C-alpha positions in Angstrom: 90.1 -31.2 224.4 88.3 -30.8 227.7 85.9 -27.9 228.1 86.2 -24.9 230.5 85.4 -25.1 234.2 82.0 -23.6 234.9 81.8 -21.7 238.1 78.8 -20.0 239.6 80.1 -18.3 242.8 82.8 -15.9 243.9 84.4 -18.5 246.1 84.6 -21.0 243.2 86.1 -18.4 241.0 88.7 -17.4 243.5 89.6 -21.1 244.1 90.1 -21.8 240.4 92.4 -18.7 240.0 94.4 -19.3 243.1 97.1 -21.3 241.3 97.7 -18.6 238.8 98.0 -16.1 241.6 100.7 -18.2 243.3 102.7 -18.8 240.1 102.4 -15.3 238.8 100.7 -16.3 235.5 98.9 -13.5 233.7 95.1 -13.7 233.7 92.7 -12.5 231.0 89.0 -11.6 231.3 86.5 -11.4 228.5 83.2 -10.0 230.0 80.1 -11.0 228.0 76.4 -11.3 228.4 76.3 -14.6 226.6 74.7 -15.6 223.3 78.2 -15.9 222.1 79.1 -15.7 218.4 82.3 -15.5 216.3 82.9 -12.0 217.4 83.1 -13.1 221.0 85.3 -16.0 219.9 87.8 -13.5 218.4 87.9 -11.7 221.8 88.9 -15.0 223.4 91.6 -15.6 220.9 93.0 -12.2 221.5 92.9 -12.8 225.3 94.8 -16.0 224.8 97.5 -14.2 222.8 97.9 -11.6 225.6 98.4 -14.1 228.4 99.9 -17.2 226.8 99.4 -20.2 229.1 97.8 -18.1 231.8 94.0 -18.6 232.4 91.4 -17.0 230.2 88.2 -16.3 232.0 84.9 -15.6 230.2 82.1 -14.1 232.3 78.5 -14.8 231.1 76.1 -12.5 233.0 73.1 -10.7 231.7 73.4 -7.5 233.8 70.0 -6.2 234.8 71.5 -2.9 235.9 72.1 -1.8 232.3 68.7 -2.5 230.9 66.1 0.3 230.9 63.0 -1.8 230.2 62.1 -5.2 231.8 60.9 -6.5 228.5 64.3 -5.9 226.9 66.0 -7.7 229.8 63.6 -10.6 229.5 64.1 -11.0 225.8 67.9 -11.0 225.8 69.0 -14.4 224.6 70.3 -16.8 227.2 72.2 -19.8 225.6 74.6 -21.1 228.3 75.1 -24.6 226.8 75.9 -23.2 223.4 78.2 -20.6 225.0 80.1 -23.3 226.8 80.7 -25.0 223.4 82.1 -21.8 222.0 84.4 -21.3 225.0 85.6 -24.9 224.7 86.5 -24.5 221.0 88.6 -21.4 221.9 90.4 -23.0 224.8 88.9 -20.9 227.6 89.9 -22.1 231.0 87.0 -20.8 233.2 83.5 -19.6 232.5 82.1 -17.5 235.3 78.2 -17.6 235.1 76.9 -16.2 238.3 73.3 -15.5 239.2 72.0 -12.0 239.9 72.2 -12.5 243.7 75.8 -13.5 243.4 76.8 -10.3 241.6 74.4 -8.0 243.5 73.9 -9.6 246.9 71.1 -7.7 248.8 69.7 -6.3 245.6 70.7 -3.3 243.5 73.9 -1.8 244.9 73.8 1.5 246.7 77.2 2.5 245.4 77.6 2.6 241.6 80.0 4.0 239.0 78.8 7.2 237.5 80.0 7.6 233.8 80.2 11.4 233.9 79.3 13.6 230.9 80.2 10.9 228.4 77.4 8.8 229.7 74.8 11.3 228.5 75.6 11.3 224.8 75.0 8.9 221.9 73.9 5.7 223.6 73.6 7.4 226.9 71.2 10.0 225.5 68.8 7.2 224.3 69.3 4.9 227.2 69.6 6.9 230.4 71.4 5.0 233.2 72.7 2.4 230.8 76.4 3.2 231.3 76.0 3.4 235.1 75.0 -0.2 234.9 77.8 -1.2 232.5 80.6 0.4 234.4 79.3 -0.9 237.8 79.2 -4.5 236.6 82.6 -4.2 234.8 84.1 -2.7 238.0 82.7 -5.7 239.9 84.0 -8.2 237.5 87.5 -6.6 237.5 87.5 -6.8 241.3 86.4 -10.4 241.3 88.7 -11.7 238.6 91.6 -9.2 239.1 92.8 -9.8 235.6 96.0 -8.4 234.0 94.1 -8.0 230.7 90.5 -7.4 229.9 89.3 -7.6 226.3 86.3 -5.8 224.9 84.9 -5.5 221.4 85.0 -2.2 219.6 81.5 -2.6 218.2 80.3 -1.1 221.5 82.8 1.7 221.1 81.3 4.2 223.6 81.4 1.4 226.2 85.1 0.8 225.4 85.9 4.5 225.7 84.1 4.7 229.1 85.7 1.6 230.5 89.2 2.9 229.6 88.3 6.2 231.2 87.1 4.4 234.4 90.2 2.3 234.6 92.4 5.4 234.2 90.4 7.6 236.6 90.1 5.0 239.3 93.7 3.7 238.9 92.5 0.1 238.3 95.5 -2.1 237.5 94.4 -3.7 234.3 95.2 -3.4 230.6 92.1 -2.8 228.6 92.3 -4.2 225.0 89.9 -3.2 222.3 89.4 -6.0 219.7 88.4 -5.3 216.1 84.7 -5.6 215.1 83.9 -8.9 213.5 81.4 -8.7 210.6 79.3 -11.0 208.5 80.2 -11.4 204.8 77.8 -8.6 203.8 79.3 -6.2 206.4 76.7 -6.4 209.2 78.5 -6.2 212.5 78.1 -9.4 214.5 75.8 -9.0 217.5 73.8 -11.2 219.8 70.8 -9.1 218.9 71.0 -10.1 215.2 69.0 -13.3 216.0 65.9 -11.1 216.5 66.0 -10.0 212.9 63.7 -11.8 210.4 65.0 -12.5 206.9 63.7 -9.2 205.5 65.0 -7.1 208.4 68.4 -8.9 208.2 68.7 -7.5 204.6 67.6 -4.1 205.7 70.1 -4.0 208.6 73.1 -4.0 206.2 72.2 -0.3 205.5 74.0 0.6 208.7 77.4 -0.8 207.6 76.8 0.6 204.1 76.4 4.1 205.6 79.5 3.8 207.6 81.4 2.5 204.5 80.2 5.6 202.6 81.5 7.8 205.4 84.9 6.1 205.4 85.1 6.4 201.6 84.5 10.2 201.8 86.6 10.9 204.9 89.4 12.3 202.7 87.1 15.3 202.0 86.4 16.0 205.7 84.0 15.1 208.5 81.0 17.0 207.0 81.3 15.3 203.6 81.7 11.9 205.3 78.7 12.5 207.4 76.6 13.7 204.4 77.6 10.6 202.4 76.5 8.3 205.2 73.1 10.1 205.5 72.7 9.9 201.7 73.2 6.1 201.9 70.4 5.9 204.5 68.0 8.2 202.6 66.2 5.4 200.9 67.0 2.6 203.3 63.7 0.8 204.0 62.9 -0.4 207.5 65.7 1.6 209.2 64.6 3.9 212.0 67.7 6.0 212.7 68.5 7.1 216.2 71.8 8.8 215.7 74.6 9.1 213.1 77.6 11.2 214.2 81.2 11.8 213.5 83.4 12.5 216.6 87.0 12.4 217.6 88.3 9.0 218.9 87.5 10.1 222.5 83.9 10.9 221.4 84.5 14.7 221.8 83.5 17.3 219.2 86.0 17.6 216.3 87.6 20.9 215.7 86.0 23.0 213.0 89.0 22.6 210.6 90.8 19.4 211.6 94.3 18.9 210.1 94.8 16.2 207.4 95.4 12.9 209.1 93.1 13.6 212.1 91.6 10.5 213.4 87.8 10.4 213.9 85.0 7.9 214.5 81.7 7.5 212.7 79.0 6.0 214.9 75.4 4.9 214.1 72.4 3.5 216.0 69.1 2.5 214.5 66.1 0.2 215.0 65.3 -2.4 212.4 61.9 -3.7 213.3 62.0 -3.9 217.1 65.8 -4.6 217.2 68.2 -1.8 218.1 71.6 -2.1 216.4 74.8 -0.1 216.8 78.0 0.1 214.7 81.0 2.3 214.1 84.1 2.7 212.0 87.4 4.6 212.4 88.0 7.5 210.0 91.1 9.4 208.9 90.2 12.8 207.7 91.8 14.6 204.8 93.9 11.7 203.6 92.9 10.0 200.3 91.7 6.4 200.7 94.2 3.8 199.8 91.8 1.5 197.9 88.4 1.4 196.1 85.2 2.3 197.9 83.7 -0.5 200.0 81.6 -1.2 203.0 83.2 -2.4 206.2 84.0 -6.1 206.1 85.2 -8.8 208.4 88.6 -8.7 206.8 89.1 -5.0 206.5 92.5 -4.4 208.2 91.5 -0.8 209.1 88.2 -1.9 210.8 88.6 -1.7 214.6 
């Protein structure tokens, strides 16, 4: 099986998608920053399901506009050759790997996408300006590829909520699909940042998914009990420097004081393990008894989104 076509410029990208435009084939986009893993591969498979024989485009671009510190930007893993192998295995048609000057000709753009109030909570509270950079580059990629479907992972849940809001508010003609979080066998959410964890930190990092599992197990007793259970799980977690742990509604708004049984919610966590910042989340259903035994989130959990 031949590998994907690697394109570096806007003109090359447009040329390779021209045939699909003429024939009316559906186009899918999977935006990434590279350092691809099995979680990204699952996004590519979902994209293929959505467009059939139409082209699947994977973008690989480390977006400087969403990084607050130059050191963090410089340390982000860049593994294009390995990324191309992942894309080849998943039958990706085009990999768009532009340089910074191709995405931001003339330097940082003067017009950007403001995330609104949701950009100032959770991740936005810790990383000011982060979502302005995320939404701006996603808007650019949507404009360049003009996909029918764009697939994003739900591990970056706040990002997914904001992208859906941007697409709705700006009337962008694209279906945004959220793919379920992929996990290691011990429950740790797959992330490009996991490579920065040493063996001891790797073991410590599992505390995040254990805390979320505890919240899910206790959600039948309400949001406060679920949150307390997650905090208790973290009480003796060595090496975990908690940033936030919250339970919200699915749109990241505040839950009502007394939500009805069956109300959907989201538990979200962020913490540093060593120098590596990790995020994770799970869906909750409040006031409804769990269907099975208590467990941490896993890669095969059908309720894990």
